[in-house]
LOVEX-568636 format. One record per residue: x, y, z of N, C-alpha, C, O in turn. Coordinates in Angstrom, 3 decimals, padded with zeros to 6 digits. Each point is the difference from the previous one (the first is absolute). Example, Ala and Ser with C-alpha at 12.3 -4.5 7.8 and 13.67 -1.06 7.14 Angstrom:
REC       nX       nY       nZ      caX      caY      caZ       cX       cY       cZ       oX       oY       oZ
REC  013.190 -005.690  007.800 -000.890  001.190  000.000  000.900  001.200  000.000  001.036 -000.019  000.665
REC -001.386  001.069 -001.385  000.820  001.190  000.060 -000.770  001.090  000.730  000.509  001.108  000.169
# end
This chain:
REC       nX       nY       nZ      caX      caY      caZ       cX       cY       cZ       oX       oY       oZ
REC -012.859 -003.888 -030.679  001.330 -000.584  000.053 -000.008 -001.415  000.534  000.852 -000.813 -000.358
REC -001.859  000.505  001.255 -000.122 -001.347  000.557 -000.455 -000.950 -001.095 -000.966  000.256 -000.719
REC  001.689 -001.357  000.616 -000.405 -001.052 -000.995 -000.930 -001.116  000.555 -000.568 -000.798 -000.745
REC  000.451  000.791  002.051 -000.744 -001.011  000.669  000.814 -001.203  000.336 -000.497 -000.979  000.557
REC  001.713  001.058 -000.891  000.949 -001.102  000.302  000.948  000.482  001.095  000.659  001.032 -000.125
REC -000.615 -001.805  001.187  000.904  000.406  001.057  001.393 -000.560 -000.184  000.204 -001.214 -000.015
REC  000.778  002.141 -000.128  001.409 -000.418 -000.146  000.676  000.010  001.302  000.007  001.033  000.670
REC  000.570 -002.125 -000.256  000.686 -000.067  001.291  001.241  000.856  000.036  000.686  000.100 -001.017
REC -000.365  000.511  002.114  001.196  000.819  000.045  001.287 -000.788 -000.181  000.067 -001.156  000.418
REC  000.932  001.729 -001.014  001.344 -000.714 -000.156  000.870  000.194  001.229  000.990 -000.711  000.173
REC -001.334  001.635  000.661  000.822  000.292  001.212 -000.879  000.674  001.043 -001.021  000.613 -000.311
REC  001.452 -000.749  001.554 -000.739  000.662  001.088  000.953  000.878  000.804  001.062 -000.467  000.413
REC -001.408  001.679 -000.193  000.741  000.931  000.858 -000.642  000.062  001.354 -001.051  000.622  000.157
REC  001.647 -001.244  000.817 -000.451  000.056  001.360  000.403  001.296  000.677  001.181  000.345  000.039
REC -002.183  000.393  000.508  000.326  001.235  000.591 -000.312 -000.110  001.500 -001.171 -000.038  000.377
REC  002.192 -000.012  000.479 -000.145 -000.145  001.468 -000.026  001.461  000.524  000.992  000.718 -000.128
REC -002.031 -000.323  000.664 -000.236  001.473  000.331 -000.560  000.125  001.428 -000.331 -000.999  000.638
REC  000.235  002.190 -000.174 -000.794  000.299  001.115 -000.644  001.380 -000.255  000.667  000.928 -000.457
REC -001.972 -000.810  000.761 -000.710  001.223 -000.348  000.496  001.207  000.829 -000.245  001.135 -000.410
REC  000.910 -001.323  001.523  000.496  001.075  000.855  001.530  000.164 -000.110  000.616  000.628  000.861
REC -000.012 -001.187 -001.909  001.418  000.148 -000.246  000.187  001.074 -000.951 -000.553 -000.015 -001.099
REC  001.353  000.993  001.506  000.292  001.194 -000.836  000.751 -000.380 -001.207 -000.252  000.583 -001.054
REC  001.172 -001.528  001.106  000.702 -000.442 -001.217 -000.835 -000.764 -001.005  000.330 -000.069 -001.184
REC -001.451 -000.520  001.688 -000.970 -000.667 -000.902 -000.823  001.093 -000.700 -000.402 -000.170 -001.151
REC  000.158  001.264  001.829 -000.604  001.212 -000.664  000.900  000.476 -001.097 -000.459  000.323 -001.096
REC  001.700 -000.278  001.368  000.980  000.386 -000.976 -000.031 -000.848 -001.219  000.174  000.474 -001.123
REC -000.403 -001.772  001.360  000.027 -001.010 -001.125 -001.361 -000.181 -000.667 -000.146 -000.798 -000.926
REC -000.848  001.546  001.405 -001.370 -000.159 -000.551 -000.059  000.236 -001.521 -000.687 -000.758 -000.686
REC  001.364  001.755  000.133 -000.019  000.206 -001.445  000.734 -001.144 -000.761 -000.306 -000.265 -001.162
REC  001.237 -000.379  001.803  000.669 -001.195 -000.623 -000.964 -001.164 -000.003 -000.083 -000.712 -001.001
REC -000.638  000.493  002.065 -000.944 -001.093  000.004 -001.083  000.218 -001.092 -000.350 -000.911 -000.750
REC -000.154  002.147  000.701 -001.095  000.377 -000.977  000.507 -000.216 -001.450 -000.710 -000.505 -000.870
REC  001.994  000.922  000.663  000.574 -000.162 -001.382  000.146 -001.468 -000.314 -000.343 -000.408 -001.109
REC  000.823 -000.397  002.005  000.233 -001.383 -000.222 -001.270 -000.755 -000.297 -000.004 -000.984 -000.740
REC -001.098  001.474  001.343 -001.298 -000.708 -000.199 -000.419  000.072 -001.402 -000.880 -000.774 -000.378
REC  001.418  001.633 -000.460 -000.380  000.161 -001.393  000.907 -000.766 -000.980 -000.236  000.027 -001.207
REC  001.293 -000.723  001.735  000.883 -000.659 -000.904 -000.702 -001.242 -000.568 -000.511 -000.817  000.765
REC  000.481  000.671 -002.061 -000.739 -001.131 -000.547  000.662 -001.320  000.429  001.226 -000.117  000.004
REC -002.055 -000.871  000.354  000.436 -001.318  000.425  000.476 -000.099  001.343  000.438 -001.068  000.427
REC -000.495  002.176  000.319  000.513  000.013  001.433 -001.237  000.141  000.968 -000.832  000.895 -000.149
REC  000.768 -001.802  001.112 -001.031  000.087  001.028  000.600  000.575  001.245  000.985 -000.533  000.510
REC -001.543  001.599 -000.005  000.419  000.550  001.277 -000.804 -000.549  001.205 -001.222  000.135  000.075
REC  001.970 -000.759  000.862 -000.599 -000.628  001.101  000.407  000.704  001.282  001.187  000.159  000.282
REC -002.204  000.273  000.513  000.225  000.871  001.204  000.062 -000.867  001.214 -000.810 -000.912  000.164
REC  001.742  001.179  000.672  000.232 -000.668  001.265  000.221  001.023  001.111  001.024  000.680  000.072
REC -002.093 -000.604  000.834  000.073  001.001  001.124  000.795 -000.635  001.105 -000.342 -001.079  000.485
REC  001.438  001.766 -000.072  000.831 -000.502  001.014 -000.279  000.260  001.483  000.593 -000.642  000.866
REC -001.493  001.582 -000.578 -000.316  000.297  001.321  001.158  000.693  000.795  000.265 -000.442  001.118
REC  000.378  001.406 -001.577  001.066  000.677  000.704 -000.378  000.506  001.357  000.764 -000.061  000.963
REC -002.056  000.599 -000.919 -000.508  000.575  001.267 -001.310 -000.789  000.429 -001.027  000.581  000.350
REC  001.160 -001.930 -000.409 -001.152 -000.800  000.341  000.283 -000.683  001.351  001.154 -000.145  000.403
REC -002.229 -000.270  000.288  000.071 -000.766  001.209  000.799  000.853  001.060 -000.328  001.143  000.317
REC  001.388 -001.807  000.186  000.797  000.665  001.135  000.798  001.185 -000.485  000.560  000.767  000.784
REC -000.520 -000.629 -002.145  000.744  001.129 -000.589 -000.812  001.226 -000.240  000.544  001.057 -000.318
REC -001.840 -001.174  000.463 -000.874  001.192 -000.110  000.370  000.985  001.050  000.477 -000.365  001.074
REC -000.689  001.600 -001.371  000.424  001.054  000.867 -000.872  001.234 -000.097 -000.682  000.224 -001.000
REC  000.717  000.602  002.093 -000.697  001.283  000.020  000.958  001.129 -000.424  001.182 -000.028  000.345
REC -001.672  000.975 -001.060  000.852  001.060 -000.465  000.576  000.680  001.232 -000.641  000.178  001.036
REC  001.918  000.192 -001.238  000.722  000.675  001.136  001.065  000.913 -000.617  000.340 -000.168 -001.171
REC  000.201  001.145  001.945  001.050  000.853 -000.456  001.236 -000.846 -000.432  000.709  000.405 -000.921
REC -000.447 -001.529  001.545  001.133 -000.760 -000.338 -000.161 -000.622 -001.381  000.941 -000.065 -000.790
REC -002.182 -000.398  000.519 -000.275 -000.624 -001.332  000.084  001.093 -001.123  000.524 -000.234 -001.089
REC -001.057  001.399  001.415  000.027  001.067 -000.952  001.457  000.390 -000.338  000.342  000.219 -001.162
REC  000.484 -000.141  002.185  001.430  000.363 -000.214  000.696 -001.040 -000.798  000.917  000.288 -000.770
REC -001.369 -001.548  000.959  000.600 -001.125 -000.742 -000.302  000.023 -001.510  000.862 -000.191 -000.857
REC -002.170  000.442  000.603 -000.372 -000.115 -001.436  000.254  001.251 -000.825  000.149 -000.118 -001.217
REC -000.091  001.305  001.799  000.097  001.186 -000.748  001.232  000.064 -000.874 -000.127  000.392 -001.160
REC  001.271 -000.737  001.615  001.204  000.031 -000.956 -000.156 -001.032 -001.147  000.426  000.256 -001.126
REC -001.038 -001.418  001.424 -000.245 -000.935 -001.092 -001.043  000.535 -001.003  000.147 -000.186 -001.208
REC -001.230  000.869  001.733 -000.955  000.480 -000.870  000.578  001.084 -000.955 -000.286  000.018 -001.197
REC  001.120  000.892  001.792  000.521  001.043 -000.893  000.945 -000.580 -001.017  000.081  000.526 -001.111
REC  000.682 -001.644  001.448  000.833 -000.602 -000.971 -000.848 -000.740 -001.078  000.318 -000.001 -001.189
REC -001.346 -000.588  001.654 -000.917 -000.716 -000.966 -000.602  001.045 -001.001 -000.021 -000.252 -001.204
REC -000.433  001.340  001.673 -000.501  001.069 -000.926  001.009  000.422 -000.989 -000.302  000.156 -001.183
REC  001.559  000.042  001.663  001.045  000.458 -000.923  000.393 -001.050 -001.009  000.319  000.354 -001.135
REC -000.322 -001.604  001.477  000.407 -001.036 -000.856 -001.023 -000.425 -000.968  000.310 -000.310 -001.150
REC -001.534  000.285  001.587 -001.085 -000.575 -000.786 -000.984  001.025 -000.624 -000.673 -000.267 -000.996
REC  000.636  001.393  001.611 -000.936  000.992 -000.482 -001.371 -000.191  000.546 -000.906  000.711 -000.433
REC  000.677 -001.595  001.330 -001.251 -000.284  000.614 -000.447  001.124  000.927  000.842  000.605  000.663
REC -002.100 -000.313 -000.595 -000.482  001.183  000.714 -000.362 -000.337  001.384 -000.716 -000.977  000.223
REC  001.188  001.762  000.767 -000.368 -000.068  001.400 -000.727  001.257  000.352  000.545  001.099 -000.094
REC -001.855 -001.271  000.524 -000.764  001.268  000.214  000.093  000.567  001.365  000.383 -000.678  000.953
REC -000.751  001.982 -000.853 -000.037  000.663  001.313 -000.899 -000.681  001.065  000.222  000.076  001.209
REC -001.230 -000.731 -001.753 -000.975 -000.731  000.913  000.714 -001.167  000.672 -000.384 -000.434  001.086
REC  001.454 -000.081 -001.761  000.846 -001.038  000.565  000.989  000.553  000.942  000.053 -000.383  001.169
REC  000.777  001.330 -001.687  001.081  000.516  000.831 -000.483  000.779  001.215  000.545 -000.160  001.092
REC -001.543  000.988 -001.263 -000.449  000.919  001.035 -001.285 -000.536  000.672 -000.462  000.554  000.998
REC -000.094 -001.621 -001.552 -001.228 -000.547  000.682  000.254 -001.348  000.578  000.127 -000.156  001.214
REC -000.047 -000.872 -002.120  000.136 -001.360  000.512  001.161 -000.232  000.941 -000.145 -000.612  001.058
REC  001.332  001.126 -001.475  001.207 -000.231  000.740 -000.052  000.767  001.374  000.822 -000.259  000.879
REC -001.729  001.135 -000.724 -000.115  000.790  001.238 -001.132 -000.501  000.899 -000.205  000.499  001.107
REC -000.527 -001.505 -001.616 -001.217 -000.436  000.735  000.394 -001.206  000.806  000.306 -001.036 -000.589
REC -000.295  001.107  001.877  000.369 -001.011  000.921 -001.002 -001.140  000.115  000.264 -001.057  000.573
REC -001.501  001.348 -001.186 -001.107 -001.008  000.017  000.081 -001.004 -001.155 -000.756 -000.971 -000.041
REC  001.636  001.202 -000.854  000.040 -000.814 -001.211  000.652 -001.356  000.411  001.035 -000.036  000.664
REC -001.675 -001.042 -001.081  000.558 -001.339  000.140  000.516 -000.436 -001.382 -000.702  000.037 -001.011
REC  001.991 -000.458  001.041  000.645 -000.536 -001.189 -000.082 -001.533  000.017  000.697 -000.672  000.761
REC -001.569  000.147 -001.621 -000.219 -001.475 -000.016 -000.097 -000.368 -001.504 -000.888  000.465 -000.716
REC  001.806 -001.289  000.284  000.020 -000.444 -001.414 -001.145 -001.037 -000.361 -000.350 -000.192 -001.165
REC -000.191 -000.442  002.222 -000.916 -001.165 -000.302 -001.253  000.498 -000.723 -000.333 -000.577 -001.036
REC -000.384  001.599  001.500 -001.240  000.393 -000.713  000.201  000.402 -001.400 -000.797 -000.406 -000.845
REC  001.847  001.214  000.491  000.070  000.290 -001.360  000.454 -001.101 -000.873 -000.330 -000.035 -001.186
REC  001.092 -000.887  001.745  000.318 -001.306 -000.773 -001.279 -000.768 -000.261 -000.208 -000.553 -001.080
REC -000.617  000.532  002.061 -001.330 -000.686 -000.208 -000.741  000.719 -001.123 -000.620 -000.649 -000.843
REC  000.673  001.948  000.821 -000.761  000.735 -001.011  000.565 -000.256 -001.404 -000.767 -000.050 -000.962
REC  002.091 -000.113  000.821  000.636 -000.394 -001.292 -000.498 -001.365 -000.383 -000.356 -000.210 -001.160
REC  000.314 -000.723  002.075 -000.431 -001.325 -000.292 -001.523 -000.018 -000.441 -000.391 -000.739 -000.904
REC -000.406  001.562  001.569 -001.363  000.111 -000.324 -000.145  000.509 -001.446 -000.700 -000.614 -000.806
REC  001.337  001.693  000.494 -000.116  000.658 -001.330  000.480 -000.963 -001.077 -000.581 -000.021 -001.085
REC  001.600 -000.764  001.333  000.499 -000.919 -001.004 -000.955 -001.127 -000.189 -000.177 -000.437 -001.137
REC -000.494 -000.103  002.226 -000.856 -001.121 -000.163 -001.355  000.386 -000.559 -000.656 -000.817 -000.647
REC  000.237  002.014  000.876 -001.324  000.423 -000.487  000.031  000.481 -001.451 -000.893 -000.338 -000.777
REC  001.967  001.170  000.378 -000.033  000.560 -001.273  001.438  000.006 -000.659  000.174  000.623 -001.047
REC  000.804 -001.278  001.623  001.338 -000.019 -000.581  000.635  001.392  000.161  000.862  000.369 -000.798
REC -001.244  000.361  001.750  000.503  001.391  000.216  000.946  000.155  001.196 -000.006  001.037  000.664
REC  000.820 -002.066 -000.386  000.867  000.008  001.156  001.037  001.137 -000.110  000.234  000.729  000.964
REC  000.377 -000.591 -002.142  000.992  000.997 -000.174 -000.566  001.418  000.066  000.618  000.899  000.570
REC -001.759 -000.716 -001.140 -000.678  001.276  000.093 -000.398  000.380  001.361  000.040  001.176  000.364
REC -000.445 -002.190  000.443 -000.335  000.239  001.340  001.247  000.425  000.883 -000.026  000.885  000.855
REC  001.078 -001.628 -001.186  001.263  000.297  000.693  000.406  001.472 -000.244  000.405  000.727  000.907
REC -000.535 -000.352 -002.150  000.357  001.420 -000.395 -000.907  000.992  000.760  000.470  001.000  000.543
REC -001.809 -001.312 -000.521 -000.901  000.852  000.650  000.412  000.197  001.488  000.043  001.124  000.500
REC  000.261 -002.264  000.193  000.382  000.004  001.398  001.296  000.825  000.122  000.074  000.845  000.892
REC  000.873 -001.032 -001.677  001.302  000.719  000.173 -000.257  001.566 -000.234  000.556  000.825  000.726
REC -001.359 -000.469 -001.692 -000.308  001.407 -000.209 -000.732  000.577  001.165  000.273  001.116  000.443
REC -001.274 -001.941  000.085 -000.812  000.453  001.155  000.925  000.278  001.170 -000.176  000.993  000.706
REC  001.142 -001.840 -000.497  000.851  000.136  001.112  001.047  001.161 -000.134  000.121  000.871  000.861
REC  000.627 -000.927 -002.016  001.134  000.896 -000.173 -000.352  001.316 -000.567  000.757  000.958  000.156
REC -001.950 -000.856 -000.855 -000.344  001.278 -000.556 -001.068  000.693  000.766  000.034  001.224  000.130
REC -001.025 -001.985  000.406 -001.199  000.619  000.549 -000.063 -000.251  001.501 -000.957  000.418  000.652
REC  001.945 -001.083 -000.099  000.082 -000.139  001.469 -001.187 -000.775  000.622 -000.418  000.296  001.120
REC -000.099 -001.253 -001.832 -001.201 -000.800  000.477  000.433 -001.131  000.853  001.147 -000.441 -000.078
REC -002.046 -000.046  000.902  000.301 -001.095  000.958 -000.345 -001.374 -000.693 -001.109 -000.519  000.127
REC  002.072 -000.004 -000.827 -000.351 -001.106 -000.887 -000.017 -001.309  000.732 -000.186 -001.044 -000.625
REC  000.371  001.054  001.926 -000.225 -001.206  000.823 -001.492 -000.143  000.411 -000.392 -001.019  000.570
REC -000.388  001.997 -000.850 -001.405  000.029  000.391 -000.874 -000.580 -001.130  000.094  000.438 -001.147
REC -000.906 -001.381  001.467 -000.754 -000.757 -001.061 -000.902  000.968 -000.830 -000.103 -000.115 -001.221
REC -000.538  001.064  001.938 -000.879  000.905 -000.746  000.708  000.835 -001.008 -000.561  000.307 -001.051
REC  001.790  000.076  001.336  000.828  000.716 -001.036  000.282 -000.891 -001.099 -000.076  000.465 -001.138
REC  000.404 -001.734  001.311  000.316 -000.897 -001.049 -001.214 -000.334 -000.808  000.117 -000.173 -001.213
REC -001.314  000.067  001.828 -001.231 -000.172 -000.769 -000.272  001.145 -000.919 -000.463 -000.202 -001.123
REC  000.744  001.431  001.578 -000.275  001.194 -000.753  000.955  000.021 -001.219 -000.420  000.353 -001.102
REC  001.705 -000.730  001.298  000.908 -000.060 -001.079 -000.339 -000.999 -001.066  000.211  000.217 -001.194
REC -000.754 -001.341  001.673 -000.470 -001.063 -000.946 -001.241  000.546 -000.780 -000.141 -000.244 -001.198
REC -000.712  000.956  001.879 -001.106  000.543 -000.719  000.442  000.979 -001.030 -000.624  000.072 -001.059
REC  001.663  000.694  001.294  000.591  000.939 -000.985  000.507 -000.727 -001.277  000.065  000.572 -001.088
REC  000.282 -001.840  001.283  000.475 -000.803 -001.111 -001.196 -000.700 -000.696  000.189 -000.740 -000.965
REC -001.317  000.963  001.424 -001.183 -000.529 -000.686 -000.547 -001.337  000.632 -000.910 -000.639 -000.528
REC  001.497  000.287  001.629 -000.476 -001.261  000.667 -001.211  000.251  000.900 -000.148  001.091  000.551
REC -000.680 -002.052 -000.406 -001.154  000.149  000.791  000.418 -000.106  001.495  000.654 -000.955  000.420
REC -001.055  001.956  000.334  000.452  000.187  001.340 -000.468 -001.244  000.880  000.755 -000.513  000.826
REC -002.006  000.081 -001.052 -000.476 -001.124  000.797  000.696 -001.311 -000.314  000.322 -000.765  000.910
REC -000.095  000.506 -002.142  000.687 -001.232 -000.430  001.460  000.081  000.455  000.547 -001.032  000.386
REC  000.125  002.206 -000.406  001.297  000.116  000.462  000.113 -000.229  001.467  000.953 -000.652  000.427
REC -001.872  001.150  000.393 -000.016 -000.168  001.379 -000.188 -001.436  000.422  000.584 -000.483  000.970
REC -001.456 -000.203 -001.772 -000.188 -001.456  000.225  001.175 -000.787 -000.262  000.305 -000.915  000.765
REC  000.425  001.213 -001.851  001.229 -000.691 -000.349  001.052  000.331  001.041  000.741 -000.887  000.425
REC -000.659  002.076 -000.025  000.952  000.407  001.131 -000.170 -000.876  001.198  000.959 -000.495  000.593
REC -002.229  000.313 -000.247 -000.284 -000.819  001.227  000.446 -001.437 -000.230  000.555 -000.627  000.902
REC -000.794  000.093 -002.113  000.398 -001.364 -000.285  001.490 -000.275  000.070  000.445 -001.086  000.371
REC  000.316  002.127 -000.745  001.483 -000.141 -000.041  000.673  000.334  001.273  001.203 -000.205  000.160
REC -001.984  000.730  000.769  000.588  000.444  001.317 -000.449 -000.974  001.093 -001.175 -000.358  000.076
REC  002.142 -000.077  000.786  001.409  000.269 -000.089  000.792 -001.140 -000.622  001.154  000.190 -000.384
REC -001.751 -001.366  000.279  000.756 -001.216 -000.299  000.648  000.047 -001.367  001.207 -000.214 -000.115
REC -001.983  000.490 -000.931  000.498 -000.017 -001.367  001.151  001.012 -000.235  000.994 -000.298 -000.662
REC -001.171  001.469  001.220  001.004  001.051 -000.141  001.257 -000.421  000.823  001.127  000.234 -000.439
REC -001.321 -000.837  001.597  001.117 -000.383  000.792  000.825 -001.069 -000.759  001.229  000.011  000.060
REC -001.882 -000.892 -000.741  000.603 -001.084 -000.826  000.780  000.621 -001.196  001.122 -000.382 -000.331
REC -001.816  001.371 -000.283  000.709  000.649 -001.112  001.347  000.719  000.392  001.039 -000.083 -000.655
REC -001.201  000.770  001.768  001.195  000.709  000.566  001.118 -000.981  000.307  001.170  000.254 -000.288
REC -001.565 -001.421  000.901  000.983 -001.007  000.251  000.664 -000.535 -001.243  001.221 -000.127 -000.084
REC -002.049 -000.176 -000.859  000.577 -000.397 -001.255  000.943  000.959 -000.690  000.998 -000.389 -000.606
REC -001.355  001.672  000.722  000.864  001.051 -000.605  001.300  000.047  000.711  001.051  000.139 -000.624
REC -001.096 -000.252  001.910  001.275  000.008  000.788  000.822 -001.238 -000.317  001.228  000.066 -000.056
REC -001.873 -001.155 -000.143  000.763 -001.213 -000.392  000.701  000.198 -001.377  001.143 -000.421 -000.180
REC -001.838  001.060 -000.777  000.609  000.255 -001.293  001.168  000.967  000.139  001.023 -000.144 -000.670
REC -001.187  001.134  001.549  001.058  000.928  000.189  001.204 -000.719  000.652  001.131  000.327 -000.357
REC -001.307 -001.281  001.287  001.044 -000.733  000.578  000.632 -000.898 -001.061  001.221 -000.155 -000.011
REC -002.007 -000.434 -000.872  000.475 -000.945 -000.989  000.985  000.682 -000.946  000.946 -000.650 -000.445
REC -001.129  001.937  000.116  000.830  000.691 -000.892  001.142  000.772  000.699  000.821  000.656 -000.642
REC -000.807 -000.772  002.047  000.922  000.728  000.785 -000.179  001.499 -000.188  000.970  000.754 -000.083
REC -002.181 -000.356  000.020 -000.360  001.408 -000.308  000.383  000.870  001.176  000.053 -000.424  001.155
REC  000.227  001.748 -001.544  000.426  000.980  000.864 -001.208  000.835  000.671  000.198  000.880  000.838
REC -001.354 -001.225 -001.261 -001.140  000.700  000.502 -000.908  000.480 -001.159 -000.036 -000.564 -001.093
REC -000.670  001.620  001.416 -000.961  000.523 -000.976  000.488  001.256 -000.645  000.610  000.825  000.679
REC -000.852 -000.621 -002.010 -000.541 -000.973 -000.922  000.980 -001.015 -000.502  001.206  000.247 -000.001
REC -001.697 -001.385 -000.425  000.847 -000.967 -000.567 -000.752 -000.484 -001.299 -001.198 -000.275  000.063
REC  001.865  000.179 -001.170 -000.516 -000.474 -001.268  000.728 -001.321 -000.360  001.229 -000.060  000.039
REC -001.976 -000.965 -000.377  000.568 -001.356 -000.335 -000.653 -000.420 -001.303 -001.223 -000.013 -000.141
REC  002.087 -000.331 -000.806 -000.491 -000.486 -001.283  000.055 -001.472 -000.013  001.025 -000.606  000.313
REC -002.174 -000.007 -000.689 -000.180 -001.381 -000.119 -000.235 -000.442 -001.440 -000.953  000.466 -000.626
REC  001.739 -001.298  000.109 -000.176 -000.518 -001.388  000.088 -001.547  000.054  000.758 -000.580  000.777
REC -001.588 -000.057 -001.656 -000.012 -001.425 -000.018  001.355 -000.623 -000.216  000.722  000.353 -000.933
REC -000.389 -001.267  001.788  001.305 -000.745 -000.191  001.139  000.796  000.454  001.115 -000.447 -000.271
REC -001.203  001.594  000.941  001.076  000.759  000.473 -000.081  000.325  001.422 -001.113  000.052  000.524
REC  002.195  000.178  000.176  000.012  000.439  001.369 -000.544  001.431  000.151  000.130  000.864 -000.867
REC -000.743 -000.695  002.034 -000.538  001.368  000.304  001.065  001.006 -000.088  001.103 -000.223  000.498
REC -001.379  001.336 -001.115  001.032  001.040 -000.180 -000.436  001.285  000.628 -001.001  000.600 -000.391
REC  001.785 -000.171  001.399 -000.305  001.281  000.640  000.464  001.150 -000.848  001.153  000.005 -000.433
REC -002.046  001.028  000.159  000.285  001.078 -000.743  000.179  001.238  000.906 -000.850  000.307  000.836
REC  002.009  000.406 -001.036  000.292  001.136  000.824 -000.681  001.246 -000.623  000.419  000.460 -001.062
REC -001.437  000.068  001.701 -000.737  001.093 -000.478  000.533  001.356  000.387 -000.423  001.026 -000.531
REC  001.346 -001.032  001.451  000.465  001.305  000.615  000.620  000.955 -000.996 -000.065  001.217  000.178
REC  000.690 -001.779 -001.271  000.550  000.840 -001.016 -000.990  000.584 -001.003  000.356  000.822 -000.844
REC -001.545 -001.244  000.951 -001.045  000.400 -000.967 -001.119  000.830  000.559 -001.019  000.220 -000.654
REC  001.218  000.251  001.897 -001.047  000.895  000.659 -000.099  001.303 -000.840  000.999  000.674 -000.248
REC -002.160 -000.372 -000.149 -000.279  001.143 -000.787  000.278 -000.225 -001.503 -000.033  000.932 -000.805
REC  000.308 -002.201  000.462  000.329 -000.387 -001.439 -000.799 -001.207 -000.406  000.589 -001.040 -000.296
REC -001.914  001.125  000.265 -000.771 -001.183 -000.289  000.316 -000.550 -001.439  000.019 -001.218 -000.174
REC  000.212  002.028 -000.788  000.234 -000.512 -001.360  001.312 -000.849 -000.040  000.050 -001.035 -000.664
REC  000.985  001.487  001.374  001.229 -000.772  000.091 -000.179 -001.293  000.778  000.615 -001.011 -000.338
REC -001.437  001.024  001.364 -000.329 -001.118  000.826 -000.762 -001.043 -000.871  000.243 -001.196  000.160
REC -001.092  001.585 -001.011 -000.717 -000.938 -000.888  000.934 -000.595 -000.970 -000.089 -001.197 -000.273
REC  001.053  002.017 -000.313  000.915 -000.523 -000.878  000.902 -000.962  000.642  000.391 -000.960 -000.664
REC  000.005  001.116  001.950  000.857 -000.861  000.714 -000.715 -001.326  000.228  000.614 -001.060 -000.117
REC -001.906  001.108  000.441 -000.705 -001.232  000.261 -000.163 -000.781 -001.230  000.175 -001.218  000.018
REC -000.519  001.887 -001.152 -000.186 -000.631 -001.295  001.252 -000.691 -000.439 -000.054 -001.035 -000.665
REC  001.132  001.567  001.011  001.330 -000.609 -000.359  000.262 -001.253  000.725  000.753 -000.846 -000.483
REC -001.368  000.676  001.680  000.183 -001.184  000.783 -000.846 -001.151 -000.402  000.326 -001.148  000.301
REC -001.454  001.433 -001.004 -000.932 -000.959 -000.387  000.363 -000.768 -001.234  000.257  000.597 -001.046
REC -000.230 -001.851  001.133  000.351 -000.854 -001.131 -001.267 -000.331 -000.778 -000.687 -000.979  000.292
REC  000.388  001.812 -001.287 -001.229 -000.388 -000.795  000.356 -001.072 -000.986  000.861  000.196 -000.858
REC -001.497 -001.300  000.965  000.297 -001.054 -000.935 -001.266 -000.459 -000.708 -001.093  000.057  000.564
REC  001.241 -000.495 -001.754 -001.164 -000.488 -000.769  000.281 -001.468 -000.296  001.094 -000.442 -000.353
REC -002.235 -000.277  000.543  000.124 -001.500 -000.305 -000.904 -000.274 -001.187 -001.008  000.661 -000.247
REC  001.438 -001.666 -000.452 -000.738 -000.528 -001.161 -000.394 -001.417  000.261  000.766 -000.822  000.504
REC -002.045  000.563 -000.884 -000.471 -001.379  000.187  000.678 -000.904 -001.021 -000.252 -001.204 -000.021
# end
């Protein structure tokens, strides 16, 4: 199918996410579906919801806070939350919730093999379905290896991006969120040449990826030019 000619995208969908955000897990099928829209580039921006001074240790208070959201997310989106998450991770007081390492892993996967979105999905499933500690580098390396990436090269790239490049990426993501007056994660922003940035409300499309794609396609002004 590849012709050898690279066709530039006609639009970019900026996805401002956090790997430890439950509502981003709800939106994962929407991001995946959008990545297949012809002429649309999906650009990932990790916002660091639980980075730096916001990182936290698992506690009964955090568990009580996220449980109602998780149950609502499951009902609205159909996303799976596993017993290893509900009865394992959320009950483990040794778990550190830190968005920075998984964001670094997404950046690594994207820079090495263009697999940023696949890595994000792996991390989300590891966290919410299998109760894995995705703030730990060895866990992230193992997930990358499952995607076919060389563990040594991934670890080297991880070290190169930590901490400065990842911190800069998070800061830029937060600046984009502020620029659009975003309400948090997830936020989807459509960029088209010559047009103002357009915030797309994904909340009505949770569990409806086909409708979401049709909505995005309707926003994109496909134009043809003749020499």
